[in-house]
N, C-alpha and C positions, 0 to 999 in steps of 0.2 A: 752886429750888436754884441759887443764883448761882454756885456753884463747879463746876457742870456745864453742859454745852452739847451741842447737836446738831451733828455735823459729817458731811459727806458723805465717803464712802470716797475719792473723787477728790481731796479736799483734802489727803490725806496719803499716798496710794499710787496706783500705776498697775499695770495688769495686763500680764503677759507670758505669752503662750500657749506651751504645750510643743511638743515636736518632732514633726513628721509622720514617720511610719514605715511600713514594709511588713513583712509577716510574716517575710520573709527577713532582716530586721534583728535578729530575736531572737537572743540568744546564750545562754550559760549561765554558771554561777557561775565557771567557770575562764576564760571567754572573753567578756568584756563588762562594761559599766558597770551599776551597779544602776539599774534602770528602775522609777520610780514610775508606776503605772498606775491606772486608775479603780478597779480592784479593791482598791487599797490604802486606800480610803476606807470607813470604817464608816458605818452609817446615822446621819445627824444630825451626824456629825463624829467625827474621831479616826482613828487609824492601824491598818490591818489588815495585819500582816506577811505573811500568806499570799498577798497580792496582788502581791508583788514579782516582777518579771521581770528579764531581763538584756538589754542592748542592745549590739549590736556595730557599728551603723551609724555614719555620719558625725555628729560632735557639734560644735555651735557653742557657744562659751563662754557665750552668753546663756541656754542651756538647762541649764547645770550648776547643781546645787543645793548648798546648804550646810545643815548642821544648824540647825534652828529656823526655816528658811524657812517662810512661811505659804502654803499652797496651797489652791485651791478646785476642786471638780469641775465641769467644763464640761458633762458629759453624764450620763445616768442611764438605767439599764435597769430600775429597780424600778417596780412599778405605781403606787406612791403618791408617787413623787418624793422618796424619803427620802435620796437621795445628791446630787442636783444642787445645786450651790452649797455643799455641806458643806465645812467647813474641815479642814485637816490640817496639823500642824506636823511638819516632817521630823525624825525621830529620829536618834540616833547609830547608823547602820547598819553601815558598814564604812569606817573611815578610810583603808583601802588602795585603795579604788576610787572612781572618779568616780560621781556620782549625777546622773541626768537625769530629766526629766518627759516624759510623753507628751502628745500633742496634745489629749487629753481633760481636760487639767488647765491651770490658769493659776496663776501665782505673783503674790502681792501684793508689789510692790517699793516699800518705804517711802522717801519722799524728805523728809517733814517730821518735825521732831523732837518734835511734841507728841502723838503717838500710839504707845503701846506695842504691839508685835507680839503678845505673848502675851495682852494684854487684848483686842485686837481678835479674836483666835482664839475666845475665850469668847463675845464678843458675837455672832459669826457663827453660834454654836450656839443662840442664843436663838430662841424661837418667831417673833418678828416678823421677824427676819432670814431665817429658814428660809422663812417665808411669802413674803417679798420674792423670794427666789431661785426658788421654785416658780411664783409669778405672772409671773416674767420668763423663763419657759422655754416652749418649744413643741415639738410633736411628738407623734405617736400611739404608735408603738412605742418609740422612743428620744427621751427628752427632751433638748433642747439649750438651754443657758443662753444668753440674750442678753448676752454679756459686755460689750457697749458700755453696758448699763444699770447694771451693777454699781457703777461710780463714783458713781451717783446715790443709792445706799443711804445713808440717814441713820442714824448711830449715836450713841447717848447715852453720853457719856464725861466723866470728870472733866477740868477744865482742867489740873490738876496731873499731870504724868507720874509723879511719885512716888506719888500715890494710885493711879493705874492699875497701877503696878508692885506695890504692896502687895496690891491686889485680886487681881491675876494670880498672885502668889506663894501666896496663900492657896488659890486654886483648884488650882494646880499641886501643892500639898502633898496635898490631898484626892485628886487624880487619881493621885498616886504610891501612896497608900494603897490605892486601888481596884485599881490594877495589881498591887500585891503580893498583895492578897487573891485576885485572879483567878489568879495564879501558884500560890498555895497550893491553891486549888480544883483546878487542873489536876494538881498534884503528887499530891494525895490521890486523885484519880480514877484516876491511873496506878497508885498503890499498890493501890487497890481492884480494878482490872482484873487485876493479877498475883495478888492474893490469891484472887480468885474462881476463876481458872483452877486454882489449887492445891486449894482447898476443894472444888470440884465434881468433881475427878478423883482426889484423894488422900484427902480427908476428914480428920477428926480422930479419933484413936483414944481409947480409954477414959481415957487419961492426959492428954488435952488437947493432944496433939502431932500435927503433920502426919505422915502416913505417908510413908516414904521408899522409893520404888521401886528405888533403886540399892543402898541398904544392905540392903533386905529385899525382893528380887524375888519371894520365895516368897509374899508377902502380896498379890500382884497377879495378875490375869488379863488376857489380851489380848482386846480386842473390836474391832469395825469402827470404833470411835471412839476407840481408844487404850487405855491401860492403866487398869484400875479395881481397887479393893480387892476381894479375894475375898469379903470379908464383905458386899459389896453384892449385891443381886439385879439381874441384867440382865433387864429385862422390857419391856413396852410399856405406854403410857398406857391402851390399850384393855383390856389384861388387868387392870390396877389398877382401872379403872372397873368391869369385870365382877365381879371378886373381891370388891369392897367394896360391890356394888350401888349404884354411883354413878350419875352423870348426865352426859351431854354433849348440849348442844343449842344452837342458834343463838337469837339474840334474836328478838323479835316481828317479823312482817312489817311493812314500812313502811306498808302500807295499813291496819294495825290502829291506827295513831296518827295523829291529824290536828292541825292547827295549833291549833284551838280546845281541844284536850285540855291544852295547856300553860298553866300559871299562874305567878304570881310566887311564891306560897307553896304548896308541895305536896311531892310525893314526888320526890326527885332521880332522874333517869334517866341511866345511864352512857353516855357517848359517847367514842370514842377521842381526840378533839381535846382533852379535858379531863384526859388521862392523860399525864404526862411520861415521859421515857426510864427513870426509876427505878421507875415504877409508882405514883408518888404521884398522888393524885386531887385536883384543884382543886375543892373544894365550892362556892366562891363563884359560879362562872359556870355551873354545871350547870343544864340545863333541868329543869323540874319538872312533874309530871303531877298532875292532880286526884286526890284520894283515890279517887274512883269509878273512874277509868280505871286507876289502879294496882291496885285490887281486881280489875278485869276481867283484868289482865295478871299476876295473882298467880303464875301458872306460871313467870314470868320474875323473880320477886322473889329477890334475892340472900341468901345465908346466909354466916355467918362461915366461913372456910376455902375458899370458892369461889375460882376463878381465872377471869378473863375475858380473852379474847384478841381483838385487832383482826383482823377477818376479811379485810381487804384494805388495801393501801397500806403503812404502816409495820408490818410483820408482827412486829417485835420488841416491839411495845406490848402489854403485859399487866399485870394488877394482881391481887394477892391481896386478897380482901375481908376486912376486919377487922370488929370489933364495930360501929365507927362506921357502916359502909356497909350493915349488915344491914337488909333490908327495902327497899332501893333497888331500881329496876328495871333489868335488863340491857337496854341498847339494841339496836336492830336490827343495828348494825355490829359487835357483839361475838359471840363464841362463849363459852358457859359450860361449865366443867368442875367437877363436884362429886365428891369422893371422901372417904372417911372420914379424919378428922383423926388417928385412931390409927395409920394406915398412912402417910399422906403429908401433910406440911404444905404448905398452899397457897402460903405465902410462900417456902418452899424451892423448890417446883416453879417459881414465877414466876422466881426467879433462874436456875434450871437452863434454862428455856425461853429467857430473854433472852440467856444466855451462848452462846458459840460452839458448844458441844455441841448445844444445841437448835436454834440458828439455821442451822447447816449442814444439818441435816435438813430444816427448814422450807423453806429456799431451794432445796434440791434437788428438792423435791416440790410447791412452790407451783404453783397453776394460774392460767391466764389469760395472754393475750398483751399486753394494754395495761397492765393493773394486776394484779399478782400477788395471789393470795388463798389462804386456807386453807379446808378443808372438813372434815367429820366423819371421812372416811376417812383423811385425812392425820393428823389429831390422834390417832386411835385407833392408827395404826401407829408413832407417835413412840417411839423407843427410849429407855428411862429406866434409868440406873444408879442404883438406889434404895438409899440407906443405911437403917439402922434409924431409927425416929422419934426415938430418943434422940440418935443421931448428927446427924440433921437439926437437932435443937435446939442441939447444940453448934456446928455450922456457922453457924447463924443468929445465934447470940450474937456470933460474931466479925464476921460481916458487918454486924450492926446497930451494933456498936461503931464500925466504920469509917464507916458511913453517918451516924452521929451526928456525927462529926468533920466530914464533908463538909457536912452540913445546917447545923451551927453556923457554918461558914465562909461558906456561901452566905447565911445570915441576916445575917452581919456585912457581906457585900458589898452586900446590899439596903439596909442601914442607911446605909452610906457613900454609896450612890447617892442616897438620900433626902436626906442632909445636903448633898451637893453641889447637888442641885436647889434646896434652900432657900437655900443660900449664893448661888447664881447669881441667884436672884430678888432677894435682899436687897442684895447688894453691887453687881450690875451696874445696878441701878435707882437706887442712891444712897439707898435707904430706910434702910440701916444704914451708918453712917459708920465708916471704918477709921482715921480720924485719931487716935483714942486709942491705937491700936496702934503709931502711928508716933512716939509721944512728942511730938506737937505739939498 
């Protein structure tokens, strides 16, 4: 590719390290400059707004930042070195305040006119650049980048700065679409959180409307966990299990399953790490047992409408079992609850358990000093404000509708990330030319 060439970072930029500071130099939003810290870096590159601090110490002009300045992380606290050397472009934060960078960060100051800053940002996110940064870092607990070696990093770039600009603008456009999708996901999650609070405490009446405790206080009763509709039964999970001749049990002992029992093709075994915060189960990565071992553990085989709960660690993790998961094996780190589907929907109860109503009870009674956990006694004593099965169905219909919107938006986000990955491979390697887009 005669129109592309390798250039060392030192050919077009130099590094300026950020300001040294002490803990007493921290200010606040009303008293201090915006302080870009290591925590502002996302893994692999990008800006994390939650990492912003404020600085009230002495500032030298050389440490002041401007919008679109290109920064890299000098240190890293992650185990896999996901942050060290990662790039960040300073966003438009607050034009009323100065912006400064900490000593854990270096700024790339461009002095040659043949390298575009935005283009270089994307190059620094590529695997070969990330590998260079990691290989030029040292330290056991904290990784420290050997910044003197960064100018030696060779980058592959078009000789034409216009081509660099075009490539960068394409990637910026896809990044904006990704950011907008992330904002939509956050918005819909907030809507769902508020909706859940209403649905699980007020419910949906026979006319499909949320009950109103202010307009109709006579329809509600007071409990230790707030107001609930009079039509609901205030009971315990233990009573529901007893009345429905249900079941509560922990998964098999760890000694019952051995490494040689796992196979590539077999019966999936449920483990908490493969369940996300919404209860969705990732089938692809689930470990699988031989059919013979699954038969031996048939007492722990799952049925539709069961609910499984993480026994330790992330205690909000639980999942309602659908037709898809029927026959899978409950893993040792889960507790299984089974009740009649004519009385309680497993899906409804999973939402109830994950919500504030359930989690307040769990966290108040969880056992263990180092890692909190649940046990049978705790689960049996869990207070449940139980609507009729018909109302549970109405509640679930609304929740499912909102979750469908969230899932569709998340799927769109994944597609955009995949598109960006492909574009970066094609455009930053020169395999796909952008010249036709430039009218040249």
